[in-house]
C-alpha positions, -999 to +999 in steps of 0.1 A: +505+647+228+515+676+206+481+681+190+448+663+187+445+641+156+408+644+149+413+630+114+423+597+131+391+599+152+371+604+120+389+573+105+379+553+136+343+564+132+343+555+095+357+520+102+333+515+130+304+523+107+317+499+080+324+471+104+290+472+120+273+477+086+289+445+074+274+425+103+239+434+092+238+443+055+245+408+042+213+393+059+191+409+033+211+393+005+209+357+017+179+348-006+197+362-036+230+345-027+211+312-023+195+315-057+227+327-074+248+297-062+219+272-061+225+264-024+202+260+005+192+288+028+211+271+057+243+271+036+238+307+025+235+317+061+272+311+065+278+342+045+267+359+077+280+334+103+313+332+085+319+368+094+303+370+129+319+340+145+356+350+138+348+385+150+335+373+183+360+345+188+391+366+179+383+399+197+401+391+229+432+375+212+432+405+189+433+429+219+462+410+234+481+410+201+475+448+196+491+455+230+523+441+215+524+458+181+524+493+167+491+511+160+499+523+125+511+489+110+482+471+127+457+496+113+471+494+077+472+456+080+436+453+093+420+478+069+438+465+039+429+429+047+393+438+054+390+456+020+407+428+001+384+401+016+354+423+008+365+425-028+371+388-029+336+381-016+321+404-043+337+384-071+330+349-056+325+323-084+310+297-060+297+295-024+328+280-008+349+309-021+324+334-006+323+316+028+361+314+029+364+351+021+339+360+048+358+339+074+390+358+066+371+391+066+358+383+101+393+378+113+404+412+100+371+427+114+380+415+149+412+435+147+393+466+135+367+463+163+395+465+189+415+491+171+387+517+167+382+527+203+420+525+209+427+547+179+401+573+191+414+573+227+450+577+217+444+605+191+433+633+215+441+647+249+425+629+279+402+658+286+387+653+251+384+616+253+347+615+258+341+636+227+364+614+207+350+581+219+315+592+210+324+592+173+331+555+168+306+546+196+278+565+177+287+556+141+291+518+149+255+513+159+244+536+131+260+512+107+242+483+123+208+500+119+215+515+085+226+481+071+191+469+061+182+502+045+214+505+025+213+468+016+178+470+003+187+498-021+218+481-034+200+448-039+171+463-058+193+482-082+228+466-083+225+430-070+240+412-040+277+416-050+274+454-046+269+450-008+305+439-005+319+466-028+301+496-011+326+494+018+357+498-004+357+536-008+355+540+030+384+516+036+405+534+010+398+568+027+407+553+061+440+539+047+449+573+033+442+590+066+462+564+085+492+566+061+493+604+065+485+609+102+490+578+123+522+579+144+550+558+131+566+532+152+562+496+161+559+466+138+537+436+132+545+403+148+529+369+147+504+361+174+516+337+200+506+301+196+482+301+225+460+326+208+446+300+184+436+278+213+420+308+231+400+316+199+388+280+196+376+279+232+358+313+230+343+305+196+332+270+208+315+285+238+297+311+218+287+287+191+272+263+217+252+292+232+239+304+199+229+269+188+210+263+220+191+296+218+183+292+181+168+257+185+151+262+218+118+276+204+112+241+190+119+224+223+133+238+256+155+207+258+178+222+232+189+247+258+211+218+271+234+225+242+245+256+260+260+235+289+294+230+272+298+268+271+305+268+308+336+245+309+349+260+277+348+295+292+362+283+325+391+266+307+398+297+287+399+319+318+427+296+332+448+300+301+473+328+293+448+345+270+420+346+296+440+356+327+451+391+314+415+399+305+400+388+338+428+406+357+422+438+337+385+438+344+391+429+380+418+456+386+398+483+368+365+474+383+348+473+349+329+440+351+297+459+355+304+483+327+311+454+303+280+436+315+260+468+308+275+470+273+265+434+266+230+438+280+222+470+261+236+457+228+214+425+232+184+446+240+189+468+209+195+438+186+165+420+200+142+450+195+154+456+159+149+419+151+114+416+166+101+450+153+113+444+117+097+410+115+065+422+131+061+452+108+067+432+076+051+399+084+023+407+108+014+443+097+023+437+060+043+470+060+066+473+030+103+469+034+108+506+024+084+518+051+099+495+077+134+508+069+123+544+071+106+538+104+135+520+120+158+548+107+143+570+135+166+551+159+199+561+142+185+596+137+181+600+174+216+585+179+232+608+154+217+639+170+225+629+206+259+613+201+281+644+198+261+660+227+268+629+249+306+632+244+306+669+252+285+664+283+307+635+295+338+656+292+321+682+314+301+662+339+317+628+339+314+596+319+294+575+343+264+599+349+260+604+311+263+566+303+238+558+330+214+586+319+217+574+283+210+538+291+180+549+312+165+569+283+170+539+260+153+516+285+124+541+287+120+541+249+120+503+247+096+500+276+072+523+258+073+498+228+063+468+248+025+474+246+027+474+208-005+463+191-022+463+157-038+497+163-005+515+164+006+536+134+041+538+121+044+572+137+036+556+171+065+533+167+088+559+152+088+584+181+095+556+206+124+544+185+138+580+183+136+583+221+156+550+225+181+562+199+187+595+218+195+574+248+220+552+229+236+584+215+241+598+250+254+565+263+279+553+236+309+576+239+308+580+277+307+542+283+338+537+261+356+566+278+347+551+312+364+519+304+395+535+287+401+558+317+400+529+342+429+510+328+467+517+324+480+526+289+496+492+285+463+474+289+441+497+268+438+474+238+429+445+261+402+466+277+390+478+243+388+442+231+367+432+261+342+460+255+340+451+218+335+414+227+307+424+250+290+446+224+295+420+196+283+392+217+252+413+226+245+420+190+249+383+182+228+370+211+200+395+209+181+380+180+186+345+194+172+356+227+143+374+210+135+342+190+134+322+223+111+349+240+089+351+209+085+313+208+076+311+245+053+341+242+031+324+216+018+334+183+006+369+174+010+399+196+019+379+227+052+367+211+060+402+198+054+417+232+075+390+249+104+398+226+101+435+231+098+430+269+130+410+269+147+439+250+134+464+275+145+443+305+180+440+291+182+478+288+170+482+324+197+458+336+223+479+317+211+511+334+213+494+368+248+481+362+261+515+351+245+532+381+267+512+405+303+521+401+331+496+404+359+499+429+383+518+407+360+535+383+341+552+411+368+578+415+378+579+378+343+585+366+342+619+384+373+631+366+369+616+330 
């Protein structure tokens, strides 16, 4: 590489922030959307699900497709489509229009999620990869956490349509950077026909699992709905779309790393969900105070993220990823004894500690995966990591709801949900501490 393209790394970080922001900011607007269109809360929920389901279902097919096309045309296509769908959602005249726009936006979002780590990894020299990977790995979760705070301000002052327009300036800036700096070459091509079947199988498995977890607090028998997820996943793994992914994970020895990414994302999402509901519903804390308290987590991430990348470049990706996951697990464990006597400051410093851990972990874990695969499989590996993370973010609240329901009303349910979040983070730290066959050697040099 002639020179490092840090502007492209910055673009990857900007898009990571926007894509994760979009997965969370719309939740706050659902009551307003329901009233605006005169629809039920269940129907309005598809403004969120319409985005999340295509993202999760298409991540792996998107990675396979990106291995076959040029980075620059794919980036221009994905960012332009994402922005166009966001604008279409903002001007929706009726609910069906909004849901359709969100479904299409989720498809473009899946391509963006895979592109972001690939773009960062390919834009700098290998010895700077940890530093580069920390940018999208830090800004993505920051977008997830900042979504409620940003959404609240926009809803209070500009209305629900503004939450779709706020992303357009960032998309425009990313398009400009890509046009000027992304290397030319390659062209777009239609995905192969089997990709649609792969997406259907993956999406069906995830939908079955989510439905089971969402309904299980009413009756554990609903967990039986998750059973179809097993044969659907097994069938997908036997198809052309699943075999490259499983072989990439097997050959690179990154099954454990991807499991850690899923576990820590689920723990983070479960914690955020439980804590936000507890503070506002049980402790009657205002939405503004809740948002300011939870912002301590991204503050810790923002401070530690650049440091994590630098330390990973110097000491190795695996030790830093393991240390970061361990610090996050410690912060979440300290939250488990939460009770009515705690002040917001008591919650805030624990969140900041967990956020520091996530900042130290994010870039190194991405670098660990990218260094373990050959260049022609980097997009497939990136899509697997993004699927693990997105699946964790999606499953976390559903798992927390189940734990809360089984833990009972009051503090017991809250502690059960927080305990599940802490346990997931502990599992992630353990998985990262045990190197895979191939990553054991690579982790010492990347």
